[in-house]
FIKOLZA-1660 file (N, C-alpha, C; in steps of 0.1 Angstrom, whole numbers, plus 5000, padded with zeros to 4 digits):
% residues 157
   i   px   py   pz ch aa at
   1 5461 0601 8763  A  M  N
   1 5458 0606 8778  A  M CA
   1 5449 0613 8781  A  M  C
   2 5447 0615 8794  A  N  N
   2 5436 0627 8796  A  N CA
   2 5447 0634 8799  A  N  C
   3 5442 0651 8798  A  T  N
   3 5454 0664 8802  A  T CA
   3 5454 0668 8812  A  T  C
   4 5441 0666 8819  A  A  N
   4 5441 0675 8833  A  A CA
   4 5453 0661 8845  A  A  C
   5 5452 0647 8835  A  E  N
   5 5466 0637 8848  A  E CA
   5 5478 0637 8842  A  E  C
   6 5483 0638 8828  A  T  N
   6 5491 0648 8828  A  T CA
   6 5496 0661 8831  A  T  C
   7 5487 0673 8833  A  D  N
   7 5491 0687 8839  A  D CA
   7 5492 0685 8856  A  D  C
   8 5489 0672 8857  A  G  N
   8 5490 0671 8875  A  G CA
   8 5480 0676 8884  A  G  C
   9 5471 0679 8876  A  D  N
   9 5451 0686 8882  A  D CA
   9 5441 0680 8883  A  D  C
  10 5452 0666 8893  A  L  N
  10 5436 0657 8891  A  L CA
  10 5451 0650 8911  A  L  C
  11 5445 0646 8920  A  P  N
  11 5451 0645 8934  A  P CA
  11 5457 0631 8928  A  P  C
  12 5466 0623 8931  A  P  N
  12 5474 0617 8933  A  P CA
  12 5470 0604 8934  A  P  C
  13 5470 0596 8930  A  L  N
  13 5461 0579 8933  A  L CA
  13 5469 0572 8940  A  L  C
  14 5466 0567 8954  A  Q  N
  14 5468 0564 8961  A  Q CA
  14 5466 0543 8959  A  Q  C
  15 5469 0545 8946  A  A  N
  15 5470 0524 8945  A  A CA
  15 5472 0515 8952  A  A  C
  16 5462 0504 8949  A  T  N
  16 5467 0493 8956  A  T CA
  16 5469 0484 8949  A  T  C
  17 5482 0479 8950  A  P  N
  17 5483 0467 8938  A  P CA
  17 5472 0454 8938  A  P  C
  18 5471 0456 8925  A  P  N
  18 5464 0438 8921  A  P CA
  18 5470 0421 8927  A  P  C
  19 5462 0418 8932  A  G  N
  19 5467 0410 8939  A  G CA
  19 5451 0399 8951  A  G  C
  20 5457 0389 8955  A  L  N
  20 5449 0386 8963  A  L CA
  20 5458 0389 8979  A  L  C
  21 5441 0393 8986  A  Y  N
  21 5440 0400 8995  A  Y CA
  21 5431 0391 9014  A  Y  C
  22 5431 0390 9026  A  R  N
  22 5429 0390 9033  A  R CA
  22 5418 0397 9046  A  R  C
  23 5408 0393 9043  A  H  N
  23 5404 0405 9055  A  H CA
  23 5404 0393 9062  A  H  C
  24 5406 0407 9078  A  Y  N
  24 5412 0403 9085  A  Y CA
  24 5402 0395 9092  A  Y  C
  25 5390 0395 9089  A  K  N
  25 5377 0387 9095  A  K CA
  25 5376 0368 9090  A  K  C
  26 5387 0371 9076  A  G  N
  26 5385 0356 9070  A  G CA
  26 5389 0361 9058  A  G  C
  27 5375 0368 9051  A  G  N
  27 5376 0367 9042  A  G CA
  27 5393 0363 9025  A  G  C
  28 5386 0361 9017  A  W  N
  28 5395 0363 9005  A  W CA
  28 5388 0369 8988  A  W  C
  29 5396 0382 8994  A  Y  N
  29 5395 0390 8979  A  Y CA
  29 5403 0391 8971  A  Y  C
  30 5400 0393 8960  A  E  N
  30 5409 0397 8950  A  E CA
  30 5408 0411 8941  A  E  C
  31 5419 0418 8943  A  V  N
  31 5422 0434 8940  A  V CA
  31 5425 0435 8922  A  V  C
  32 5411 0440 8916  A  I  N
  32 5414 0441 8906  A  I CA
  32 5420 0455 8903  A  I  C
  33 5416 0467 8903  A  D  N
  33 5422 0475 8901  A  D CA
  33 5416 0486 8911  A  D  C
  34 5426 0500 8907  A  T  N
  34 5425 0509 8919  A  T CA
  34 5417 0525 8909  A  T  C
  35 5408 0529 8909  A  L  N
  35 5403 0534 8896  A  L CA
  35 5394 0546 8907  A  L  C
  36 5393 0556 8904  A  R  N
  36 5393 0568 8904  A  R CA
  36 5377 0577 8904  A  R  C
  37 5368 0580 8920  A  C  N
  37 5355 0583 8918  A  C CA
  37 5353 0599 8909  A  C  C
  38 5342 0595 8901  A  S  N
  38 5343 0610 8891  A  S CA
  38 5333 0620 8897  A  S  C
  39 5331 0615 8909  A  E  N
  39 5321 0631 8916  A  E CA
  39 5334 0629 8926  A  E  C
  40 5339 0625 8935  A  T  N
  40 5351 0634 8948  A  T CA
  40 5363 0632 8941  A  T  C
  41 5369 0623 8930  A  L  N
  41 5384 0620 8929  A  L CA
  41 5393 0616 8936  A  L  C
  42 5381 0610 8947  A  Q  N
  42 5392 0605 8952  A  Q CA
  42 5393 0585 8950  A  Q  C
  43 5408 0578 8955  A  G  N
  43 5415 0565 8951  A  G CA
  43 5401 0557 8954  A  G  C
  44 5397 0544 8943  A  M  N
  44 5385 0530 8948  A  M CA
  44 5393 0520 8944  A  M  C
  45 5388 0514 8953  A  T  N
  45 5397 0496 8953  A  T CA
  45 5389 0496 8946  A  T  C
  46 5391 0486 8932  A  L  N
  46 5373 0472 8923  A  L CA
  46 5387 0462 8936  A  L  C
  47 5373 0454 8937  A  Y  N
  47 5380 0442 8946  A  Y CA
  47 5366 0432 8944  A  Y  C
  48 5370 0412 8944  A  R  N
  48 5358 0412 8945  A  R CA
  48 5362 0401 8946  A  R  C
  49 5345 0398 8961  A  A  N
  49 5350 0384 8967  A  A CA
  49 5348 0368 8963  A  A  C
  50 5363 0362 8970  A  L  N
  50 5359 0351 8965  A  L CA
  50 5357 0338 8971  A  L  C
  51 5341 0341 8970  A  Y  N
  51 5337 0335 8980  A  Y CA
  51 5317 0340 8975  A  Y  C
  52 5309 0330 8981  A  G  N
  52 5297 0333 8975  A  G CA
  52 5298 0331 8962  A  G  C
  53 5291 0346 8961  A  G  N
  53 5284 0356 8944  A  G CA
  53 5296 0362 8937  A  G  C
  54 5311 0358 8947  A  F  N
  54 5321 0363 8939  A  F CA
  54 5313 0379 8934  A  F  C
  55 5307 0381 8942  A  G  N
  55 5303 0403 8939  A  G CA
  55 5315 0409 8935  A  G  C
  56 5310 0420 8932  A  L  N
  56 5325 0429 8929  A  L CA
  56 5320 0444 8939  A  L  C
  57 5332 0453 8942  A  W  N
  57 5329 0460 8950  A  W CA
  57 5345 0469 8955  A  W  C
  58 5331 0482 8955  A  V  N
  58 5346 0494 8963  A  V CA
  58 5345 0498 8969  A  V  C
  59 5355 0503 8977  A  R  N
  59 5361 0510 8992  A  R CA
  59 5370 0521 8988  A  R  C
  60 5371 0529 8994  A  P  N
  60 5380 0540 8989  A  P CA
  60 5396 0531 8991  A  P  C
  61 5403 0532 8988  A  A  N
  61 5420 0527 8986  A  A CA
  61 5424 0530 9003  A  A  C
  62 5426 0544 9003  A  A  N
  62 5434 0551 9020  A  A CA
  62 5425 0537 9027  A  A  C
  63 5417 0536 9030  A  M  N
  63 5401 0527 9038  A  M CA
  63 5413 0512 9036  A  M  C
  64 5406 0505 9019  A  F  N
  64 5413 0491 9018  A  F CA
  64 5429 0485 9024  A  F  C
  65 5434 0495 9018  A  G  N
  65 5448 0495 9030  A  G CA
  65 5452 0502 9037  A  G  C
  66 5446 0503 9053  A  E  N
  66 5445 0511 9062  A  E CA
  66 5452 0498 9072  A  E  C
  67 5460 0499 9084  A  T  N
  67 5462 0495 9092  A  T CA
  67 5457 0501 9107  A  T  C
  68 5450 0494 9110  A  G  N
  68 5443 0500 9122  A  G CA
  68 5439 0489 9140  A  G  C
  69 5433 0490 9148  A  V  N
  69 5428 0482 9154  A  V CA
  69 5418 0472 9151  A  V  C
  70 5419 0459 9151  A  F  N
  70 5405 0453 9139  A  F CA
  70 5403 0436 9150  A  F  C
  71 5391 0440 9154  A  G  N
  71 5391 0425 9160  A  G CA
  71 5402 0420 9175  A  G  C
  72 5402 0430 9178  A  G  N
  72 5409 0436 9198  A  G CA
  72 5423 0439 9188  A  G  C
  73 5431 0440 9177  A  R  N
  73 5445 0440 9180  A  R CA
  73 5443 0451 9167  A  R  C
  74 5458 0454 9171  A  E  N
  74 5466 0464 9156  A  E CA
  74 5469 0450 9143  A  E  C
  75 5461 0454 9136  A  Q  N
  75 5466 0450 9120  A  Q CA
  75 5459 0455 9108  A  Q  C
  76 5461 0448 9096  A  R  N
  76 5458 0455 9085  A  R CA
  76 5444 0451 9079  A  R  C
  77 5433 0464 9071  A  R  N
  77 5424 0456 9076  A  R CA
  77 5420 0446 9063  A  R  C
  78 5425 0451 9051  A  F  N
  78 5429 0440 9038  A  F CA
  78 5444 0434 9042  A  F  C
  79 5449 0421 9041  A  A  N
  79 5462 0422 9042  A  A CA
  79 5464 0412 9028  A  A  C
  80 5482 0417 9016  A  P  N
  80 5484 0412 9011  A  P CA
  80 5485 0398 9009  A  P  C
  81 5483 0386 8999  A  H  N
  81 5492 0373 9004  A  H CA
  81 5494 0371 8987  A  H  C
  82 5508 0367 8986  A  D  N
  82 5511 0358 8976  A  D CA
  82 5506 0343 8972  A  D  C
  83 5504 0344 8961  A  A  N
  83 5493 0335 8954  A  A CA
  83 5502 0322 8951  A  A  C
  84 5517 0321 8959  A  A  N
  84 5523 0310 8955  A  A CA
  84 5528 0306 8966  A  A  C
  85 5525 0309 8980  A  L  N
  85 5532 0307 8989  A  L CA
  85 5516 0302 9006  A  L  C
  86 5504 0308 9000  A  V  N
  86 5490 0307 9005  A  V CA
  86 5491 0292 9008  A  V  C
  87 5493 0289 9024  A  P  N
  87 5488 0272 9029  A  P CA
  87 5477 0270 9024  A  P  C
  88 5478 0261 9019  A  L  N
  88 5465 0253 9011  A  L CA
  88 5462 0244 9026  A  L  C
  89 5454 0245 9035  A  A  N
  89 5452 0238 9043  A  A CA
  89 5437 0241 9050  A  A  C
  90 5430 0243 9039  A  D  N
  90 5417 0247 9044  A  D CA
  90 5405 0250 9035  A  D  C
  91 5398 0246 9031  A  L  N
  91 5386 0248 9016  A  L CA
  91 5381 0264 9016  A  L  C
  92 5377 0267 9015  A  P  N
  92 5378 0284 9017  A  P CA
  92 5386 0289 9010  A  P  C
  93 5400 0285 9016  A  T  N
  93 5415 0290 9013  A  T CA
  93 5415 0287 8997  A  T  C
  94 5414 0269 8999  A  A  N
  94 5423 0265 8983  A  A CA
  94 5406 0273 8969  A  A  C
  95 5397 0271 8975  A  R  N
  95 5384 0279 8966  A  R CA
  95 5383 0294 8954  A  R  C
  96 5398 0302 8971  A  A  N
  96 5400 0316 8970  A  A CA
  96 5409 0314 8961  A  A  C
  97 5421 0304 8958  A  L  N
  97 5433 0304 8954  A  L CA
  97 5432 0302 8939  A  L  C
  98 5418 0289 8936  A  V  N
  98 5415 0284 8922  A  V CA
  98 5408 0300 8915  A  V  C
  99 5401 0306 8926  A  A  N
  99 5387 0315 8919  A  A CA
  99 5403 0325 8913  A  A  C
 100 5413 0330 8925  A  H  N
 100 5417 0338 8922  A  H CA
 100 5427 0341 8908  A  H  C
 101 5433 0329 8904  A  L  N
 101 5439 0323 8900  A  L CA
 101 5438 0322 8885  A  L  C
 102 5419 0315 8882  A  R  N
 102 5418 0318 8869  A  R CA
 102 5412 0335 8869  A  R  C
 103 5407 0343 8873  A  G  N
 103 5404 0354 8867  A  G CA
 103 5420 0363 8868  A  G  C
 104 5428 0360 8877  A  R  N
 104 5444 0365 8867  A  R CA
 104 5443 0362 8855  A  R  C
 105 5446 0352 8851  A  A  N
 105 5447 0340 8840  A  A CA
 105 5436 0352 8826  A  A  C
 106 5426 0353 8831  A  R  N
 106 5421 0358 8820  A  R CA
 106 5420 0377 8819  A  R  C
 107 5418 0381 8831  A  R  N
 107 5428 0394 8828  A  R CA
 107 5437 0396 8821  A  R  C
 108 5450 0388 8826  A  E  N
 108 5462 0395 8822  A  E CA
 108 5467 0393 8812  A  E  C
 109 5461 0375 8807  A  R  N
 109 5465 0364 8794  A  R CA
 109 5449 0362 8785  A  R  C
 110 5437 0365 8784  A  G  N
 110 5430 0362 8778  A  G CA
 110 5427 0349 8783  A  G  C
 111 5429 0336 8790  A  L  N
 111 5431 0324 8793  A  L CA
 111 5425 0322 8793  A  L  C
 112 5416 0308 8796  A  D  N
 112 5407 0301 8809  A  D CA
 112 5417 0292 8805  A  D  C
 113 5420 0293 8822  A  L  N
 113 5434 0288 8828  A  L CA
 113 5424 0266 8829  A  L  C
 114 5413 0264 8822  A  D  N
 114 5410 0251 8828  A  D CA
 114 5407 0248 8810  A  D  C
 115 5411 0253 8802  A  A  N
 115 5413 0248 8790  A  A CA
 115 5432 0255 8787  A  A  C
 116 5437 0260 8794  A  A  N
 116 5453 0258 8784  A  A CA
 116 5458 0254 8793  A  A  C
 117 5455 0249 8806  A  L  N
 117 5464 0240 8814  A  L CA
 117 5453 0226 8818  A  L  C
 118 5445 0225 8830  A  R  N
 118 5442 0213 8833  A  R CA
 118 5431 0226 8841  A  R  C
 119 5423 0217 8846  A  V  N
 119 5412 0217 8856  A  V CA
 119 5417 0211 8873  A  V  C
 120 5414 0225 8877  A  P  N
 120 5420 0215 8891  A  P CA
 120 5417 0208 8898  A  P  C
 121 5419 0198 8909  A  P  N
 121 5415 0187 8911  A  P CA
 121 5404 0188 8918  A  P  C
 122 5392 0179 8918  A  P  N
 122 5381 0181 8924  A  P CA
 122 5382 0180 8943  A  P  C
 123 5375 0186 8944  A  E  N
 123 5370 0187 8957  A  E CA
 123 5365 0173 8963  A  E  C
 124 5373 0169 8967  A  P  N
 124 5372 0157 8981  A  P CA
 124 5358 0149 8984  A  P  C
 125 5350 0141 8977  A  T  N
 125 5338 0141 8987  A  T CA
 125 5336 0129 8996  A  T  C
 126 5346 0124 8999  A  G  N
 126 5346 0109 9005  A  G CA
 126 5354 0110 9023  A  G  C
 127 5353 0119 9031  A  C  N
 127 5358 0119 9043  A  C CA
 127 5354 0110 9053  A  C  C
 128 5358 0104 9063  A  C  N
 128 5357 0101 9074  A  C CA
 128 5357 0110 9084  A  C  C
 129 5363 0118 9086  A  G  N
 129 5371 0128 9095  A  G CA
 129 5376 0127 9103  A  G  C
 130 5380 0112 9100  A  R  N
 130 5392 0111 9117  A  R CA
 130 5402 0118 9115  A  R  C
 131 5412 0123 9106  A  G  N
 131 5425 0126 9109  A  G CA
 131 5429 0118 9102  A  G  C
 132 5427 0106 9093  A  C  N
 132 5435 0095 9089  A  C CA
 132 5449 0101 9082  A  C  C
 133 5463 0096 9083  A  N  N
 133 5469 0097 9078  A  N CA
 133 5466 0086 9060  A  N  C
 134 5472 0097 9054  A  G  N
 134 5473 0095 9037  A  G CA
 134 5453 0101 9037  A  G  C
 135 5449 0115 9041  A  C  N
 135 5432 0112 9041  A  C CA
 135 5430 0126 9027  A  C  C
 136 5423 0120 9021  A  V  N
 136 5420 0120 9009  A  V CA
 136 5420 0138 9009  A  V  C
 137 5420 0149 9017  A  W  N
 137 5423 0156 9016  A  W CA
 137 5439 0165 9016  A  W  C
 138 5446 0153 9024  A  E  N
 138 5459 0156 9025  A  E CA
 138 5463 0156 9007  A  E  C
 139 5461 0143 9003  A  G  N
 139 5454 0146 8987  A  G CA
 139 5456 0154 8980  A  G  C
 140 5444 0157 8983  A  F  N
 140 5439 0170 8974  A  F CA
 140 5451 0183 8972  A  F  C
 141 5449 0188 8986  A  Y  N
 141 5461 0198 8987  A  Y CA
 141 5472 0198 8979  A  Y  C
 142 5475 0188 8980  A  E  N
 142 5490 0179 8974  A  E CA
 142 5489 0184 8960  A  E  C
 143 5478 0182 8953  A  A  N
 143 5475 0179 8940  A  A CA
 143 5471 0196 8941  A  A  C
 144 5464 0202 8944  A  L  N
 144 5462 0215 8943  A  L CA
 144 5477 0229 8948  A  L  C
 145 5486 0220 8960  A  D  N
 145 5495 0229 8953  A  D CA
 145 5506 0226 8937  A  D  C
 146 5502 0215 8937  A  R  N
 146 5510 0213 8918  A  R CA
 146 5505 0221 8914  A  R  C
 147 5492 0219 8912  A  W  N
 147 5483 0228 8898  A  W CA
 147 5486 0243 8903  A  W  C
 148 5482 0247 8912  A  R  N
 148 5485 0261 8912  A  R CA
 148 5503 0262 8907  A  R  C
 149 5515 0252 8911  A  T  N
 149 5534 0259 8909  A  T CA
 149 5525 0254 8891  A  T  C
 150 5518 0251 8891  A  D  N
 150 5519 0251 8866  A  D CA
 150 5512 0261 8872  A  D  C
 151 5495 0266 8872  A  A  N
 151 5487 0278 8869  A  A CA
 151 5502 0290 8868  A  A  C
 152 5509 0290 8880  A  L  N
 152 5512 0306 8882  A  L CA
 152 5530 0305 8872  A  L  C
 153 5531 0294 8867  A  G  N
 153 5542 0292 8853  A  G CA
 153 5538 0290 8840  A  G  C
 154 5523 0292 8838  A  L  N
 154 5520 0300 8828  A  L CA
 154 5521 0306 8828  A  L  C
 155 5512 0319 8839  A  L  N
 155 5511 0329 8837  A  L CA
 155 5524 0338 8839  A  L  C
 156 5533 0334 8844  A  E  N
 156 5540 0340 8851  A  E CA
 156 5552 0340 8838  A  E  C
 157 5548 0326 8827  A  G  N
 157 5565 0329 8817  A  G CA
 157 5560 0334 8806  A  G  C
% end
């Protein structure tokens, strides 16, 4: 362990808990860790987008966790979400959840979740868009919920 850390020479680190977060504009992100800038010693949140190219980003931890007026109302910039409770009702959320659980399995357990468990259900390709009872999307979200339950059981068990 670094002597400076044990001697209290460094400013306290405001850690952002790892996990699943949603930006106030709607994008899903995964917090990986809280780091310290080598130049300023400022705490930085390391996170990745759970859409597009899944790029890695850093932001001052204080800014990541702040509450303010965003989008015309007071709210958190990034709100934490429990992966077990995120409603599965849209494709961006479903894709973010799968990416988050796969990433978590790699980091926490060194597992390829698809090999250790099974691949998540495939996204539907044939939907008429009329909102039928028994729509293929309803079946997809139900199957994904079962996959999520099993994935979380594997990670937490």
